[in-house]
N, CA, C and O atoms as CSV, one atom per row, in Angstrom:
chain,resi,resn,atom,element,x,y,z
A,1,MET,N,N,-4.210,16.583,-20.163
A,1,MET,CA,C,-5.264,15.614,-20.388
A,1,MET,C,C,-5.409,14.743,-19.139
A,1,MET,O,O,-4.413,14.387,-18.509
A,2,SER,N,N,-6.620,14.410,-18.790
A,2,SER,CA,C,-6.893,13.628,-17.603
A,2,SER,C,C,-7.215,12.182,-17.989
A,2,SER,O,O,-7.898,11.929,-18.982
A,3,TYR,N,N,-6.719,11.253,-17.200
A,3,TYR,CA,C,-6.939,9.834,-17.444
A,3,TYR,C,C,-7.542,9.194,-16.219
A,3,TYR,O,O,-7.295,9.625,-15.093
A,4,ASP,N,N,-8.337,8.157,-16.443
A,4,ASP,CA,C,-8.815,7.334,-15.343
A,4,ASP,C,C,-7.664,6.397,-14.988
A,4,ASP,O,O,-7.399,5.431,-15.704
A,5,LYS,N,N,-6.998,6.679,-13.906
A,5,LYS,CA,C,-5.783,5.939,-13.549
A,5,LYS,C,C,-6.058,4.465,-13.267
A,5,LYS,O,O,-5.240,3.604,-13.592
A,6,ASP,N,N,-7.201,4.176,-12.664
A,6,ASP,CA,C,-7.536,2.774,-12.390
A,6,ASP,C,C,-7.726,2.002,-13.696
A,6,ASP,O,O,-7.247,0.877,-13.840
A,7,LEU,N,N,-8.421,2.613,-14.633
A,7,LEU,CA,C,-8.654,1.971,-15.919
A,7,LEU,C,C,-7.348,1.800,-16.688
A,7,LEU,O,O,-7.109,0.756,-17.293
A,8,LEU,N,N,-6.520,2.814,-16.661
A,8,LEU,CA,C,-5.229,2.746,-17.339
A,8,LEU,C,C,-4.367,1.636,-16.736
A,8,LEU,O,O,-3.748,0.863,-17.468
A,9,PHE,N,N,-4.325,1.556,-15.414
A,9,PHE,CA,C,-3.553,0.504,-14.755
A,9,PHE,C,C,-4.122,-0.873,-15.096
A,9,PHE,O,O,-3.367,-1.824,-15.296
A,10,SER,N,N,-5.432,-0.980,-15.162
A,10,SER,CA,C,-6.068,-2.256,-15.528
A,10,SER,C,C,-5.666,-2.678,-16.939
A,10,SER,O,O,-5.381,-3.850,-17.189
A,11,HIS,N,N,-5.646,-1.722,-17.847
A,11,HIS,CA,C,-5.233,-2.024,-19.224
A,11,HIS,C,C,-3.779,-2.496,-19.268
A,11,HIS,O,O,-3.461,-3.483,-19.931
A,12,VAL,N,N,-2.912,-1.796,-18.569
A,12,VAL,CA,C,-1.498,-2.177,-18.527
A,12,VAL,C,C,-1.362,-3.578,-17.952
A,12,VAL,O,O,-0.641,-4.404,-18.513
A,13,SER,N,N,-2.030,-3.859,-16.859
A,13,SER,CA,C,-1.952,-5.177,-16.220
A,13,SER,C,C,-2.448,-6.271,-17.156
A,13,SER,O,O,-1.842,-7.339,-17.250
A,14,PHE,N,N,-3.546,-6.002,-17.843
A,14,PHE,CA,C,-4.107,-6.992,-18.770
A,14,PHE,C,C,-3.142,-7.269,-19.919
A,14,PHE,O,O,-2.874,-8.424,-20.251
A,15,ILE,N,N,-2.623,-6.204,-20.522
A,15,ILE,CA,C,-1.699,-6.380,-21.648
A,15,ILE,C,C,-0.456,-7.142,-21.202
A,15,ILE,O,O,0.017,-8.031,-21.909
A,16,LEU,N,N,0.070,-6.796,-20.037
A,16,LEU,CA,C,1.257,-7.502,-19.545
A,16,LEU,C,C,0.961,-8.962,-19.223
A,16,LEU,O,O,1.830,-9.819,-19.385
A,17,SER,N,N,-0.248,-9.252,-18.772
A,17,SER,CA,C,-0.575,-10.654,-18.486
A,17,SER,C,C,-0.621,-11.471,-19.782
A,17,SER,O,O,-0.306,-12.661,-19.779
A,18,GLU,N,N,-1.010,-10.840,-20.870
A,18,GLU,CA,C,-1.072,-11.515,-22.169
A,18,GLU,C,C,0.267,-11.474,-22.904
A,18,GLU,O,O,0.622,-12.416,-23.613
A,19,HIS,N,N,1.004,-10.380,-22.733
A,19,HIS,CA,C,2.268,-10.161,-23.441
A,19,HIS,C,C,3.310,-9.593,-22.484
A,19,HIS,O,O,3.597,-8.397,-22.524
A,20,PRO,N,N,3.881,-10.439,-21.623
A,20,PRO,CA,C,4.814,-9.929,-20.615
A,20,PRO,C,C,6.102,-9.359,-21.197
A,20,PRO,O,O,6.876,-8.719,-20.486
A,21,GLU,N,N,6.331,-9.587,-22.476
A,21,GLU,CA,C,7.529,-9.053,-23.116
A,21,GLU,C,C,7.356,-7.605,-23.574
A,21,GLU,O,O,8.302,-6.993,-24.070
A,22,SER,N,N,6.155,-7.060,-23.408
A,22,SER,CA,C,5.872,-5.689,-23.857
A,22,SER,C,C,6.751,-4.676,-23.140
A,22,SER,O,O,6.972,-4.757,-21.932
A,23,SER,N,N,7.241,-3.728,-23.912
A,23,SER,CA,C,8.062,-2.662,-23.328
A,23,SER,C,C,7.169,-1.491,-22.939
A,23,SER,O,O,6.006,-1.417,-23.335
A,24,LEU,N,N,7.727,-0.592,-22.167
A,24,LEU,CA,C,6.998,0.609,-21.765
A,24,LEU,C,C,6.617,1.429,-22.990
A,24,LEU,O,O,5.505,1.950,-23.071
A,25,GLY,N,N,7.529,1.544,-23.934
A,25,GLY,CA,C,7.262,2.288,-25.164
A,25,GLY,C,C,6.130,1.679,-25.973
A,25,GLY,O,O,5.272,2.393,-26.492
A,26,THR,N,N,6.131,0.360,-26.076
A,26,THR,CA,C,5.075,-0.340,-26.805
A,26,THR,C,C,3.722,-0.100,-26.146
A,26,THR,O,O,2.744,0.215,-26.825
A,27,LEU,N,N,3.664,-0.247,-24.841
A,27,LEU,CA,C,2.406,-0.018,-24.110
A,27,LEU,C,C,1.941,1.424,-24.274
A,27,LEU,O,O,0.750,1.682,-24.450
A,28,SER,N,N,2.868,2.349,-24.216
A,28,SER,CA,C,2.526,3.758,-24.332
A,28,SER,C,C,1.906,4.049,-25.696
A,28,SER,O,O,0.927,4.790,-25.792
A,29,ARG,N,N,2.477,3.463,-26.752
A,29,ARG,CA,C,1.905,3.656,-28.095
A,29,ARG,C,C,0.544,2.975,-28.212
A,29,ARG,O,O,-0.385,3.549,-28.780
A,30,GLN,N,N,0.417,1.767,-27.685
A,30,GLN,CA,C,-0.858,1.037,-27.759
A,30,GLN,C,C,-1.984,1.780,-27.052
A,30,GLN,O,O,-3.115,1.825,-27.537
A,31,LEU,N,N,-1.662,2.358,-25.907
A,31,LEU,CA,C,-2.693,2.999,-25.090
A,31,LEU,C,C,-2.848,4.489,-25.387
A,31,LEU,O,O,-3.772,5.133,-24.890
A,32,GLY,N,N,-1.949,5.026,-26.190
A,32,GLY,CA,C,-2.058,6.430,-26.577
A,32,GLY,C,C,-1.755,7.416,-25.459
A,32,GLY,O,O,-2.327,8.505,-25.417
A,33,VAL,N,N,-0.866,7.044,-24.560
A,33,VAL,CA,C,-0.445,7.930,-23.474
A,33,VAL,C,C,1.079,7.931,-23.424
A,33,VAL,O,O,1.728,7.053,-23.993
A,34,SER,N,N,1.627,8.895,-22.757
A,34,SER,CA,C,3.086,8.961,-22.682
A,34,SER,C,C,3.626,7.881,-21.753
A,34,SER,O,O,2.933,7.394,-20.860
A,35,ALA,N,N,4.872,7.528,-21.989
A,35,ALA,CA,C,5.541,6.548,-21.132
A,35,ALA,C,C,5.607,7.075,-19.699
A,35,ALA,O,O,5.468,6.314,-18.742
A,36,ARG,N,N,5.817,8.372,-19.565
A,36,ARG,CA,C,5.896,8.984,-18.233
A,36,ARG,C,C,4.560,8.845,-17.486
A,36,ARG,O,O,4.545,8.594,-16.281
A,37,THR,N,N,3.452,9.008,-18.199
A,37,THR,CA,C,2.130,8.842,-17.578
A,37,THR,C,C,1.969,7.412,-17.070
A,37,THR,O,O,1.493,7.190,-15.957
A,38,LEU,N,N,2.369,6.445,-17.893
A,38,LEU,CA,C,2.274,5.046,-17.470
A,38,LEU,C,C,3.150,4.779,-16.259
A,38,LEU,O,O,2.727,4.117,-15.312
A,39,GLU,N,N,4.380,5.299,-16.291
A,39,GLU,CA,C,5.274,5.116,-15.150
A,39,GLU,C,C,4.670,5.683,-13.871
A,39,GLU,O,O,4.758,5.066,-12.810
A,40,THR,N,N,4.057,6.862,-13.976
A,40,THR,CA,C,3.450,7.507,-12.811
A,40,THR,C,C,2.285,6.680,-12.271
A,40,THR,O,O,2.183,6.461,-11.064
A,41,VAL,N,N,1.417,6.227,-13.154
A,41,VAL,CA,C,0.251,5.439,-12.739
A,41,VAL,C,C,0.705,4.134,-12.078
A,41,VAL,O,O,0.179,3.744,-11.036
A,42,ILE,N,N,1.674,3.472,-12.684
A,42,ILE,CA,C,2.166,2.205,-12.128
A,42,ILE,C,C,2.812,2.432,-10.765
A,42,ILE,O,O,2.595,1.664,-9.827
A,43,SER,N,N,3.595,3.478,-10.671
A,43,SER,CA,C,4.259,3.791,-9.408
A,43,SER,C,C,3.250,4.123,-8.312
A,43,SER,O,O,3.412,3.696,-7.168
A,44,GLU,N,N,2.212,4.880,-8.656
A,44,GLU,CA,C,1.182,5.227,-7.672
A,44,GLU,C,C,0.418,3.998,-7.205
A,44,GLU,O,O,0.076,3.895,-6.027
A,45,ARG,N,N,0.147,3.068,-8.106
A,45,ARG,CA,C,-0.654,1.885,-7.768
A,45,ARG,C,C,0.152,0.803,-7.053
A,45,ARG,O,O,-0.371,0.113,-6.179
A,46,THR,N,N,1.426,0.656,-7.424
A,46,THR,CA,C,2.203,-0.464,-6.889
A,46,THR,C,C,3.353,-0.035,-5.981
A,46,THR,O,O,3.848,-0.832,-5.184
A,47,GLY,N,N,3.771,1.198,-6.100
A,47,GLY,CA,C,4.932,1.657,-5.357
A,47,GLY,C,C,6.238,1.182,-5.984
A,47,GLY,O,O,7.307,1.327,-5.393
A,48,LYS,N,N,6.145,0.618,-7.177
A,48,LYS,CA,C,7.320,0.085,-7.861
A,48,LYS,C,C,7.364,0.594,-9.296
A,48,LYS,O,O,6.397,1.163,-9.804
A,49,ALA,N,N,8.494,0.379,-9.929
A,49,ALA,CA,C,8.693,0.799,-11.309
A,49,ALA,C,C,8.049,-0.197,-12.277
A,49,ALA,O,O,7.721,-1.324,-11.905
A,50,PHE,N,N,7.876,0.240,-13.517
A,50,PHE,CA,C,7.301,-0.591,-14.567
A,50,PHE,C,C,8.042,-1.915,-14.688
A,50,PHE,O,O,7.418,-2.961,-14.864
A,51,ARG,N,N,9.354,-1.877,-14.597
A,51,ARG,CA,C,10.168,-3.083,-14.753
A,51,ARG,C,C,9.712,-4.185,-13.795
A,51,ARG,O,O,9.641,-5.352,-14.180
A,52,PHE,N,N,9.407,-3.820,-12.563
A,52,PHE,CA,C,8.993,-4.820,-11.579
A,52,PHE,C,C,7.628,-5.413,-11.930
A,52,PHE,O,O,7.403,-6.609,-11.745
A,53,LEU,N,N,6.726,-4.582,-12.433
A,53,LEU,CA,C,5.413,-5.075,-12.844
A,53,LEU,C,C,5.558,-6.031,-14.026
A,53,LEU,O,O,4.926,-7.087,-14.062
A,54,ARG,N,N,6.397,-5.649,-14.992
A,54,ARG,CA,C,6.613,-6.501,-16.162
A,54,ARG,C,C,7.273,-7.813,-15.764
A,54,ARG,O,O,6.898,-8.867,-16.277
A,55,GLU,N,N,8.244,-7.772,-14.864
A,55,GLU,CA,C,8.916,-8.997,-14.451
A,55,GLU,C,C,7.993,-9.911,-13.651
A,55,GLU,O,O,8.082,-11.133,-13.764
A,56,ALA,N,N,7.115,-9.334,-12.851
A,56,ALA,CA,C,6.139,-10.151,-12.127
A,56,ALA,C,C,5.188,-10.834,-13.110
A,56,ALA,O,O,4.829,-11.998,-12.927
A,57,ALA,N,N,4.783,-10.106,-14.150
A,57,ALA,CA,C,3.922,-10.689,-15.187
A,57,ALA,C,C,4.666,-11.803,-15.918
A,57,ALA,O,O,4.077,-12.826,-16.266
A,58,MET,N,N,5.954,-11.602,-16.146
A,58,MET,CA,C,6.765,-12.607,-16.816
A,58,MET,C,C,6.856,-13.881,-15.975
A,58,MET,O,O,6.725,-14.985,-16.504
A,59,ILE,N,N,7.078,-13.734,-14.684
A,59,ILE,CA,C,7.175,-14.906,-13.811
A,59,ILE,C,C,5.844,-15.657,-13.777
A,59,ILE,O,O,5.816,-16.887,-13.781
A,60,SER,N,N,4.763,-14.917,-13.743
A,60,SER,CA,C,3.442,-15.538,-13.758
A,60,SER,C,C,3.229,-16.305,-15.075
A,60,SER,O,O,2.703,-17.418,-15.080
A,61,ALA,N,N,3.645,-15.695,-16.176
A,61,ALA,CA,C,3.520,-16.348,-17.485
A,61,ALA,C,C,4.408,-17.588,-17.555
A,61,ALA,O,O,4.015,-18.598,-18.138
A,62,VAL,N,N,5.590,-17.518,-16.972
A,62,VAL,CA,C,6.488,-18.677,-16.931
A,62,VAL,C,C,5.826,-19.808,-16.141
A,62,VAL,O,O,5.899,-20.972,-16.533
A,63,GLY,N,N,5.185,-19.459,-15.038
A,63,GLY,CA,C,4.477,-20.467,-14.249
A,63,GLY,C,C,3.389,-21.154,-15.059
A,63,GLY,O,O,3.241,-22.374,-14.998
A,64,ARG,N,N,2.632,-20.374,-15.814
A,64,ARG,CA,C,1.583,-20.955,-16.674
A,64,ARG,C,C,2.186,-21.826,-17.767
A,64,ARG,O,O,1.682,-22.910,-18.060
A,65,LEU,N,N,3.273,-21.342,-18.368
A,65,LEU,CA,C,3.929,-22.096,-19.431
A,65,LEU,C,C,4.481,-23.417,-18.896
A,65,LEU,O,O,4.344,-24.456,-19.542
A,66,LEU,N,N,5.099,-23.377,-17.727
A,66,LEU,CA,C,5.627,-24.606,-17.127
A,66,LEU,C,C,4.503,-25.565,-16.740
A,66,LEU,O,O,4.684,-26.782,-16.775
A,67,ALA,N,N,3.358,-25.027,-16.375
A,67,ALA,CA,C,2.223,-25.890,-16.040
A,67,ALA,C,C,1.717,-26.615,-17.287
A,67,ALA,O,O,1.309,-27.775,-17.224
A,68,GLN,N,N,1.751,-25.916,-18.415
A,68,GLN,CA,C,1.282,-26.516,-19.660
A,68,GLN,C,C,2.320,-27.454,-20.277
A,68,GLN,O,O,1.982,-28.512,-20.808
A,69,ARG,N,N,3.581,-27.048,-20.199
A,69,ARG,CA,C,4.663,-27.808,-20.840
A,69,ARG,C,C,5.853,-27.917,-19.887
A,69,ARG,O,O,6.847,-27.212,-20.059
A,70,PRO,N,N,5.764,-28.786,-18.895
A,70,PRO,CA,C,6.789,-28.855,-17.847
A,70,PRO,C,C,8.179,-29.253,-18.327
A,70,PRO,O,O,9.156,-28.985,-17.627
A,71,LEU,N,N,8.305,-29.872,-19.475
A,71,LEU,CA,C,9.614,-30.310,-19.957
A,71,LEU,C,C,10.231,-29.329,-20.958
A,71,LEU,O,O,11.262,-29.631,-21.559
A,72,LEU,N,N,9.630,-28.194,-21.136
A,72,LEU,CA,C,10.144,-27.188,-22.064
A,72,LEU,C,C,11.515,-26.708,-21.585
A,72,LEU,O,O,11.696,-26.417,-20.402
A,73,ALA,N,N,12.466,-26.628,-22.493
A,73,ALA,CA,C,13.825,-26.207,-22.138
A,73,ALA,C,C,13.830,-24.746,-21.681
A,73,ALA,O,O,13.041,-23.931,-22.159
A,74,ILE,N,N,14.723,-24.435,-20.758
A,74,ILE,CA,C,14.858,-23.069,-20.240
A,74,ILE,C,C,15.115,-22.102,-21.391
A,74,ILE,O,O,14.575,-20.996,-21.411
A,75,LYS,N,N,15.933,-22.517,-22.339
A,75,LYS,CA,C,16.236,-21.683,-23.502
A,75,LYS,C,C,14.959,-21.339,-24.268
A,75,LYS,O,O,14.767,-20.191,-24.670
A,76,GLU,N,N,14.097,-22.316,-24.468
A,76,GLU,CA,C,12.837,-22.082,-25.180
A,76,GLU,C,C,11.915,-21.168,-24.374
A,76,GLU,O,O,11.227,-20.318,-24.940
A,77,ILE,N,N,11.903,-21.342,-23.072
A,77,ILE,CA,C,11.084,-20.480,-22.214
A,77,ILE,C,C,11.571,-19.039,-22.316
A,77,ILE,O,O,10.769,-18.112,-22.429
A,78,SER,N,N,12.886,-18.857,-22.278
A,78,SER,CA,C,13.425,-17.497,-22.331
A,78,SER,C,C,13.053,-16.816,-23.641
A,78,SER,O,O,12.699,-15.637,-23.635
A,79,TYR,N,N,13.121,-17.519,-24.751
A,79,TYR,CA,C,12.740,-16.928,-26.040
A,79,TYR,C,C,11.232,-16.671,-26.103
A,79,TYR,O,O,10.794,-15.665,-26.660
A,80,ALA,N,N,10.446,-17.580,-25.532
A,80,ALA,CA,C,8.988,-17.392,-25.511
A,80,ALA,C,C,8.587,-16.165,-24.695
A,80,ALA,O,O,7.564,-15.537,-24.967
A,81,MET,N,N,9.394,-15.830,-23.699
A,81,MET,CA,C,9.115,-14.669,-22.851
A,81,MET,C,C,9.674,-13.376,-23.439
A,81,MET,O,O,9.557,-12.313,-22.829
A,82,GLY,N,N,10.280,-13.466,-24.623
A,82,GLY,CA,C,10.759,-12.268,-25.294
A,82,GLY,C,C,12.188,-11.882,-24.977
A,82,GLY,O,O,12.629,-10.798,-25.358
A,83,TYR,N,N,12.924,-12.742,-24.289
A,83,TYR,CA,C,14.322,-12.452,-23.992
A,83,TYR,C,C,15.177,-12.904,-25.162
A,83,TYR,O,O,14.883,-13.911,-25.806
A,84,ARG,N,N,16.230,-12.158,-25.432
A,84,ARG,CA,C,17.119,-12.496,-26.544
A,84,ARG,C,C,18.129,-13.562,-26.175
A,84,ARG,O,O,18.724,-14.198,-27.045
A,85,SER,N,N,18.316,-13.751,-24.889
A,85,SER,CA,C,19.260,-14.786,-24.472
A,85,SER,C,C,18.780,-15.416,-23.164
A,85,SER,O,O,18.152,-14.752,-22.341
A,86,PRO,N,N,19.081,-16.696,-22.983
A,86,PRO,CA,C,18.733,-17.356,-21.727
A,86,PRO,C,C,19.412,-16.704,-20.524
A,86,PRO,O,O,18.876,-16.732,-19.417
A,87,ARG,N,N,20.583,-16.121,-20.738
A,87,ARG,CA,C,21.305,-15.464,-19.652
A,87,ARG,C,C,20.522,-14.253,-19.126
A,87,ARG,O,O,20.425,-14.054,-17.915
A,88,SER,N,N,19.968,-13.450,-20.033
A,88,SER,CA,C,19.156,-12.295,-19.621
A,88,SER,C,C,17.919,-12.755,-18.855
A,88,SER,O,O,17.537,-12.162,-17.847
A,89,PHE,N,N,17.311,-13.810,-19.349
A,89,PHE,CA,C,16.146,-14.380,-18.693
A,89,PHE,C,C,16.508,-14.855,-17.290
A,89,PHE,O,O,15.772,-14.604,-16.336
A,90,ALA,N,N,17.638,-15.540,-17.168
A,90,ALA,CA,C,18.073,-16.051,-15.859
A,90,ALA,C,C,18.295,-14.902,-14.876
A,90,ALA,O,O,17.932,-15.010,-13.705
A,91,ARG,N,N,18.884,-13.812,-15.342
A,91,ARG,CA,C,19.098,-12.652,-14.463
A,91,ARG,C,C,17.764,-12.075,-14.003
A,91,ARG,O,O,17.607,-11.727,-12.833
A,92,ALA,N,N,16.800,-11.973,-14.922
A,92,ALA,CA,C,15.488,-11.432,-14.554
A,92,ALA,C,C,14.790,-12.336,-13.544
A,92,ALA,O,O,14.190,-11.844,-12.588
A,93,VAL,N,N,14.859,-13.637,-13.741
A,93,VAL,CA,C,14.236,-14.584,-12.806
A,93,VAL,C,C,14.886,-14.458,-11.430
A,93,VAL,O,O,14.194,-14.430,-10.412
A,94,ARG,N,N,16.221,-14.382,-11.403
A,94,ARG,CA,C,16.913,-14.242,-10.113
A,94,ARG,C,C,16.548,-12.934,-9.424
A,94,ARG,O,O,16.391,-12.891,-8.204
A,95,ARG,N,N,16.412,-11.863,-10.214
A,95,ARG,CA,C,16.068,-10.558,-9.635
A,95,ARG,C,C,14.669,-10.605,-9.015
A,95,ARG,O,O,14.455,-10.059,-7.933
A,96,VAL,N,N,13.730,-11.242,-9.683
A,96,VAL,CA,C,12.346,-11.271,-9.203
A,96,VAL,C,C,12.146,-12.300,-8.096
A,96,VAL,O,O,11.515,-12.007,-7.081
A,97,CYS,N,N,12.677,-13.491,-8.289
A,97,CYS,CA,C,12.391,-14.602,-7.371
A,97,CYS,C,C,13.535,-14.971,-6.448
A,97,CYS,O,O,13.321,-15.578,-5.398
A,98,GLY,N,N,14.736,-14.612,-6.828
A,98,GLY,CA,C,15.886,-15.076,-6.063
A,98,GLY,C,C,16.211,-16.528,-6.370
A,98,GLY,O,O,16.920,-17.185,-5.607
A,99,LEU,N,N,15.696,-17.027,-7.481
A,99,LEU,CA,C,15.904,-18.421,-7.890
A,99,LEU,C,C,16.499,-18.474,-9.287
A,99,LEU,O,O,16.354,-17.533,-10.068
A,100,THR,N,N,17.166,-19.574,-9.597
A,100,THR,CA,C,17.594,-19.802,-10.970
A,100,THR,C,C,16.389,-20.323,-11.748
A,100,THR,O,O,15.425,-20.781,-11.135
A,101,PRO,N,N,16.415,-20.269,-13.074
A,101,PRO,CA,C,15.305,-20.839,-13.838
A,101,PRO,C,C,15.063,-22.319,-13.529
A,101,PRO,O,O,13.916,-22.765,-13.510
A,102,ALA,N,N,16.138,-23.087,-13.285
A,102,ALA,CA,C,15.964,-24.508,-12.947
A,102,ALA,C,C,15.238,-24.663,-11.610
A,102,ALA,O,O,14.376,-25.530,-11.465
A,103,GLN,N,N,15.586,-23.821,-10.634
A,103,GLN,CA,C,14.899,-23.869,-9.345
A,103,GLN,C,C,13.436,-23.447,-9.497
A,103,GLN,O,O,12.552,-23.993,-8.837
A,104,LEU,N,N,13.196,-22.480,-10.366
A,104,LEU,CA,C,11.824,-22.040,-10.639
A,104,LEU,C,C,11.013,-23.185,-11.242
A,104,LEU,O,O,9.859,-23.402,-10.873
A,105,ARG,N,N,11.627,-23.909,-12.170
A,105,ARG,CA,C,10.952,-25.063,-12.782
A,105,ARG,C,C,10.611,-26.098,-11.706
A,105,ARG,O,O,9.510,-26.647,-11.697
A,106,PHE,N,N,11.555,-26.362,-10.805
A,106,PHE,CA,C,11.329,-27.327,-9.729
A,106,PHE,C,C,10.165,-26.874,-8.850
A,106,PHE,O,O,9.284,-27.669,-8.522
A,107,ARG,N,N,10.163,-25.591,-8.469
A,107,ARG,CA,C,9.072,-25.063,-7.634
A,107,ARG,C,C,7.739,-25.155,-8.344
A,107,ARG,O,O,6.729,-25.507,-7.735
A,108,ALA,N,N,7.731,-24.839,-9.637
A,108,ALA,CA,C,6.485,-24.928,-10.401
A,108,ALA,C,C,5.991,-26.366,-10.416
A,108,ALA,O,O,4.791,-26.612,-10.291
A,109,GLY,N,N,6.901,-27.311,-10.566
A,109,GLY,CA,C,6.527,-28.725,-10.538
A,109,GLY,C,C,5.969,-29.131,-9.192
A,109,GLY,O,O,4.986,-29.869,-9.122
A,110,GLN,N,N,6.584,-28.657,-8.125
A,110,GLN,CA,C,6.103,-28.962,-6.778
A,110,GLN,C,C,4.713,-28.382,-6.549
A,110,GLN,O,O,3.859,-29.018,-5.930
A,111,THR,N,N,4.494,-27.169,-7.052
A,111,THR,CA,C,3.185,-26.531,-6.914
A,111,THR,C,C,2.119,-27.348,-7.618
A,111,THR,O,O,1.038,-27.570,-7.074
A,112,LEU,N,N,2.426,-27.798,-8.833
A,112,LEU,CA,C,1.457,-28.601,-9.578
A,112,LEU,C,C,1.207,-29.943,-8.901
A,112,LEU,O,O,0.071,-30.417,-8.861
A,113,LEU,N,N,2.264,-30.558,-8.368
A,113,LEU,CA,C,2.091,-31.825,-7.674
A,113,LEU,C,C,1.214,-31.677,-6.441
A,113,LEU,O,O,0.368,-32.529,-6.171
A,114,SER,N,N,1.412,-30.604,-5.699
A,114,SER,CA,C,0.614,-30.422,-4.489
A,114,SER,C,C,-0.850,-30.184,-4.832
A,114,SER,O,O,-1.738,-30.611,-4.094
A,115,VAL,N,N,-1.107,-29.510,-5.937
A,115,VAL,CA,C,-2.494,-29.293,-6.367
A,115,VAL,C,C,-3.100,-30.613,-6.807
A,115,VAL,O,O,-4.245,-30.913,-6.467
A,116,THR,N,N,-2.347,-31.406,-7.560
A,116,THR,CA,C,-2.840,-32.690,-8.046
A,116,THR,C,C,-3.033,-33.670,-6.893
A,116,THR,O,O,-4.027,-34.396,-6.856
A,117,ASP,N,N,-2.088,-33.694,-5.951
A,117,ASP,CA,C,-2.177,-34.620,-4.821
A,117,ASP,C,C,-3.385,-34.342,-3.934
A,117,ASP,O,O,-3.952,-35.261,-3.342
A,118,SER,N,N,-3.771,-33.088,-3.845
A,118,SER,CA,C,-4.899,-32.767,-2.979
A,118,SER,C,C,-6.238,-32.982,-3.684
A,118,SER,O,O,-7.295,-32.640,-3.155
A,119,LYS,N,N,-6.172,-33.559,-4.899
A,119,LYS,CA,C,-7.373,-33.915,-5.663
A,119,LYS,C,C,-8.234,-32.715,-6.034
A,119,LYS,O,O,-9.428,-32.856,-6.300
A,120,ARG,N,N,-7.627,-31.540,-6.051
A,120,ARG,CA,C,-8.359,-30.358,-6.516
A,120,ARG,C,C,-8.098,-30.193,-8.003
A,120,ARG,O,O,-7.087,-30.669,-8.519
A,121,SER,N,N,-8.988,-29.535,-8.673
A,121,SER,CA,C,-8.747,-29.266,-10.088
A,121,SER,C,C,-7.771,-28.105,-10.189
A,121,SER,O,O,-7.671,-27.280,-9.281
A,122,LEU,N,N,-7.057,-28.054,-11.300
A,122,LEU,CA,C,-6.096,-26.984,-11.492
A,122,LEU,C,C,-6.824,-25.653,-11.591
A,122,LEU,O,O,-7.857,-25.564,-12.255
A,123,PRO,N,N,-6.310,-24.633,-10.950
A,123,PRO,CA,C,-6.939,-23.330,-11.041
A,123,PRO,C,C,-6.776,-22.756,-12.440
A,123,PRO,O,O,-5.868,-23.147,-13.173
A,124,ASP,N,N,-7.658,-21.825,-12.812
A,124,ASP,CA,C,-7.565,-21.187,-14.120
A,124,ASP,C,C,-6.246,-20.440,-14.248
A,124,ASP,O,O,-5.583,-20.513,-15.282
A,125,ALA,N,N,-5.876,-19.738,-13.218
A,125,ALA,CA,C,-4.608,-19.013,-13.235
A,125,ALA,C,C,-3.650,-19.717,-12.292
A,125,ALA,O,O,-3.829,-19.701,-11.074
A,126,VAL,N,N,-2.644,-20.327,-12.864
A,126,VAL,CA,C,-1.656,-21.025,-12.065
A,126,VAL,C,C,-0.856,-19.979,-11.288
A,126,VAL,O,O,-0.354,-19.024,-11.880
A,127,PRO,N,N,-0.731,-20.149,-9.971
A,127,PRO,CA,C,0.017,-19.158,-9.195
A,127,PRO,C,C,1.480,-19.126,-9.596
A,127,PRO,O,O,2.049,-20.140,-9.999
A,128,ALA,N,N,2.077,-17.957,-9.482
A,128,ALA,CA,C,3.498,-17.834,-9.780
A,128,ALA,C,C,4.279,-18.728,-8.829
A,128,ALA,O,O,3.999,-18.756,-7.631
A,129,PRO,N,N,5.258,-19.460,-9.359
A,129,PRO,CA,C,5.962,-20.435,-8.548
A,129,PRO,C,C,6.955,-19.857,-7.541
A,129,PRO,O,O,7.549,-20.621,-6.780
A,130,CYS,N,N,7.158,-18.531,-7.506
A,130,CYS,CA,C,8.097,-18.007,-6.513
A,130,CYS,C,C,7.418,-17.055,-5.559
A,130,CYS,O,O,8.063,-16.520,-4.657
C-alpha cells in the first residue's frame, strides 16, 4: 500500500503536538498504518527515531505548560506529560535538552521575561525553552 509520506508525517507531528505522550503503537492504530511505516517516514523526514520526535514534542508542550502555569510542580508536569514518574520525566528532559527540569523551568521563565520586557505580545506557540 502506498502512503503520502508528507501527509502522514504531518498527521504524526500534529498528534504529537496535541498529545506528546502518544506511543508509536497508539499513533499506528489511530492512523491505520504499521508502526514500521511510521518509523520509516519519521526517519526519512527527520533523520531521527520516533523517540526523538516525541521527546521534542514533549519539551515544546512543557514550554507551553510552563508559560501558562509557571509555578506548576515538576511532579505535576511529569504526570501531565504522560510519565509515570518524575524521575523518568527528568531523564527524558536531560536527554533532549541536557538540562534538569528545574533548569528547564528557569529557562522557560527567562524566555517569557525577555518576551515581556521587549513589549511584544506572547507568540501563539511558545518556543521550546531548550
